[in-house]
N, C-alpha and C positions, 0 to 999 in steps of 0.2 A: 733645429726643429723642436717640437714640443718636448720630446724626451730629453734633449740636451738642456733646455731651459729648466726642466724639472730637476735634473741632476745638480744644476748650478744653485737653484734655490734651496735644495736640500743639503748642499755641501757634500755631495757624493764624490769620493776620491776617484782618481783616474783608474786605479786597479779594479775597483768595484764596478765602475762603468764598463771597463773592458770585459770583465767576467759576465756581466749581464748581456752584453752584445753576443758573446760566443754562445751562451746558453740559448738565446733567442734564435740564432742561426741553426743550431742543432735541432731544435724543436720544429723549425720550419722544414728542414730536410726530411725528418722522420714523418711529417704529416703528408708530404707529397710523394714519398718513395713507395714503391710497390715491391712485393716479394719477387725474386728472380725465378723464372720458370725454365727448367732444363728441358730442351726439346731434343728428342732422339735424332741423331744424325741420319740424313737421308741414305747415306751409304750403308749404315747398319740395317736400315729397313730393307734395302734391296738385297743385302746379304742374307737376311733372315728369310726373305721370300724365295730366293734362289735355293737355299738349303732345304726349305720345306717342299719346294717344287721337285727337287731330286728325291727327297725322302719319300714323297707320295708314291713314287714308283717302286719302292722297296717294301715287299710284303711284310717283312718282320719288324719294320720300324713305323708303327702307326703314328700319325700326327697328333700332337697335343692340341687342346682347344685354343691355346695361344697361337700356335702355328697356323691354325685354320683361318686366323684373322689377318695374316700377313699379305694376302693377295697372291698366294703361291700359285694359283691356277694358271697364270701367265707362263710360268716357268715349267709347270708340270707337263705342259704340252710340247715342250722343246726337247730336242735331242741334246746330248752333251756338247756336240759341236756348235749348235745354235746358242747355247748358253755361253760358250767360250767367245763366240762372236759378239754377243751382247755385252760381255765383260769388257772387251776391247773398246767398243763404242762408248760405253759409259766412262771409260778412263781416257777418252780422247786419243786412243792409239789407232793408227791406220790398220785396217783389217787386210791381211795378206790374202791372196787368191788361193794359195795352196793350203789345204786343210791341216796338214801336219805343222806347217809354219804358223798357222793361225793359232792352233792349240798350244804350240810351244810358247808363243808370245803371251797367251792368256795365263799359262802356268807361271810366267815371270812376273805377273802382277801380284798384288797382295790379296785380292778378292777371291780369285778362282782357287788357289791352294787352300785358303782359309775355309771356304765352303766345303771343298772335298775332304779336308782334314776333319771337319766336324762330322761329316757323314761316316768317315772311316772310324772315328772314335766311338760314335754311337753303335756302329756295327760290331766293333770289338766287344763292347760292353754287353750287347745283345747276345752274342755268342757265349760270353762268360756266364751271364745270368741264366741263360736258357739251358746250360749243360745239366744233365741229369746225374749229378754227383751225390753219392751217399754219405761221404765222410762228414759233412756238416751235421748230419743227424746224430752221429755217435761220438764224434771227437770234439774236444775243446779247442779254442783258438787263443793265441797269445801274441804279444808284440815285443819286438826288440828294436833297438835304435841303431845297431851297427852290424857288421858282418863278423865280429869276433866270436870265438867260442864262449858260450855262456854256461854257467854252472847253476843248477837248481838243487837245493838241499831238501831232503825229506826228514823231518824231525819226528822222533818217536813220541808215543804217548808218555805223559809224565807218570811217575810212580804214584801209588795210592797215598792218601793222607795218612799220617801216623796218628796213633792214639797218644795224646799228650797228657800224662798224669799231672797232678798238682805239682808245681815247681819243676815240671819236666822241661826238657830242652827241645826246641824246634830244630829240624834238620832240613838242609837243602835237598831237593830232588835232583836227579840226573836225567838227562835226555841224550839219546844217541842220534846220529845223523847218517844218512846215506846221500850220495850225490849222483846226479845225471847231467850229462853235457849235451848241448845242442847248439846249432847255428843255422842261419839262413844263408842261402846262396842265390845267385841270379840265374834265371832261365829266360831265354829270349830267342827271337827269330825275326828275320827281315822279310818284307814283301814289298812289291812295287806296284804303282799305278802308272801304266805307260801311256804315252800319247796315242798309241794305236788303239788302246782300250777306249779312250775318250772319243777318238774319231769314229770308231766302230759302235759307239754308244753301248758299250758292254757293261751293263749295270751289274752283272755278276762279278766282274773284277772290282768294280767300284765299291760294292757293298758286301757281296757274299764272301769274297776272299778275306776281308778283315773280320767278318763274323766267324769264319772258320778258324782264324788265328785266336780269337777270343775263346772259342771252344777248346782249342789246343792248350791254351793257358790253363783253363779249368781242368783239363785232363791231366796236365803235368802236376798240378797241385794234388789231384787225386792219387796219382801214381806215388808221389812222395809220401802222402799220408798213409796209404794202405801198405806201402813197403815196410812200414814198422810192424805190420802183422805178418805178411808173407815171407819177409826175409829173416824173421826171428833174430833180430840183432842182439848183440851183447848189451847187458845192462851195466850199471855202475859197479856191480859186484863181480864183474867179469864172466857171469854166466848168461846163457841165452835167455831171452824174454820168457819163452815157454820152456820150462825145465823142471825135471822131477823135484829138484831141491827147492823150487819156488812153489811147489804144491799147486801148480796151475796147469798141469798137463796130464791128460789121460791118454797114454800112448797106445794102449790096447783098446782102441775105440770101438764105437758102435753107433748106429743111427739114433736120432732123437727118440727118446721114450721116457716114460715116467721114471724109470730106474736111472737111465743115464743122465737125464737133466737133473733129477734129484741129487745124484752124486756130485754134479757140477755145482749146484746151488749150495750143498753142504760144504764143499771144499772152499768156496768163496766166503761163506759166512764164518768158516773156521780159521781163516787167515789171521795170523798174529802180527802185532806191531813189530817194529825193528828190534826191540829188545826182547821180543818173545814173551812178554808179560800179559798181553791182553788179546782176546779174540776181537777182531774188528767188525764182525757181523756185517760184512759187505753184501748188499743186496743187488743182484744183477737186474739191469733194466732192459738190456737188449739181447736178443738172440740174433746172431750174425752167421751167415752161411753163404756158400757159393750158390749161384743160380741153379746149378745142377741139382741141388737139394730142395729147391723151393717147393715143388709139388709135394714131395714126401713130407717136408716139415709143416707146410700149411695144412695138409691133411691131418697130421697129428694134432696141431694146435687148434683145429676146428672140430675135433672129435671130443664129445663130452663123455661118452661111454666107450671104453676100449672093448672091441668085439661086438658092440651093438646089443640090442635088447635080447636077441635070441641066444646070446652066449652068457649063460648064467654060471657062477655069480658075476655080475657086471663089475668091472673095475672102473671107477670114476677117474677121469683124466683131470687131476688136480692142476695141471698146467694148461688146460684149455683156455685159449684167449690170452695167455700170459705173455708178457714181454712185448716190447716194440721189436718187430722182426725186420731185419735188413738183409737183402740179398745183393751181394756185390760181385760183379763179373771178374774183377781182378783176382778174387779168391779162386775162381775156377782155373785160372792160369797156373796157380801154384798147387792146388790140391782140390779135386772135386768132391772129396769125401769129408774133409775136416769141417767142424762147425765150432762156434764159440759162444760164450756168454760174456758180456761186457757190463761193467758197472756204469754208473752215471758219468756224465761229462765232468772232466776235471780229475778223474781217477784212472784214466787210461792213456790215450795218446793226445798230445797237444800239437796243433799245427800253428807254426809261428810265421808272422809276416813282418817285413821291415816297416817300422813306424805304424804298424797296424793297418796298412793299406791292403785291403783284401780284394783288389781288382787289378787287372793288368794295366800297365802304363804304355801310352803310345807316343813315340817321338817321330818327328817328320823332318826330312831334308830334301831339297831339290836334287834330283838324280844327277850323278856325275858319270857313272859307268853305263847309265841307260837314260833314255829320254823320257822323263816323267818325274814322279815323286816317289821317294823311298820312305818306307815306314818301318819302324822298329817296335815290336811288341815285347815287353819284358815284365817279369814278375819276380819278386824276391820272397822266397818262402823256404821253410824247412819244417821238419816234424820230428818228434821224439816220444817214444813210449815212456811215460814218467813213473809208472809204478806197475809191477807185474801182478800185484795183489788184486787189481780190478779187472784182470783179464784171465779167462780160462779157455783152454783148447781141448776138444775131444777129437782125436785123430780120425774118427770115423771108421767105416768098414774096410777102407783101404790100408789100415795101419799094418 
């Protein structure tokens, strides 16, 4: 052809001609090729529609805008038994006449357990996120990578700078340390979704039971966190968290007042560093009390003039509107009279989670001892009061 004649006339070598042919073929392929388009698998679309259809029946799991586009309406009008039948037909599996057998076969597919597992997982998280826990307001969070006992060191303030005269010698400062130990442990519980619940179209067991497990997980973490206050555990120095030698306990207590809160604020600001060389000027940010004291405390904090206009001379309430106030029911279980001042986050209690995962984990397996699906909810957490200087307790009128 013309190209070959041209190569001959121009004395083109065989290697050069071969290279030109290969480049020409590559260019032709790139010209006619089109980018690949990934199309969502039909099975995934059906799964998403089934999941949204079931979810539409759960009051505490609103559909997302994306889910509303899945065509979920078809499945929202079906019972769980009818969805199980649809799963079998789509998988080309003969549908048994007996409902229990039909549901059992549907549970043996990949689709039905997958959809139900997603609903259970969302329900667990809804329970977790909807729990009215107070500890995140006042306590810090941390992360550990294993279940070992960990040690945290508190380093003292460094000594003041020295006056260095001409030709004088510089000296090294010294710092003291104190240590606190902590670790995370696992908390968990099993629950099951039975074939009977599916046959009976029991949406409560399908969604509400997992939701309550999520609430239970949140409640457990709250128990662990607040136990650092109510149990008054020993610190690294061998003394209780709230102790006279820690200067953070008013054992002959009284109700919140300008005088009692003033004494607590003064005590916290007067705390010294580990070596006892510096006042730390710790400023309380939270007033924490049992629910039993809420009305009394809120009345005090919302009063500007003690005794009112008719009681002269008026005493101005310098703590009116002060502090973020937190009322925790677990404190009522321990003592309905005691109240506390807390410093800011990071200076009181730290709640630790394994690998920083601050949500319960859901595992699934097909039932062996029961007909259905078994779920395991677990969370790995622990808590530790890291420094007594940021915590103050007044024992209240029941002291």
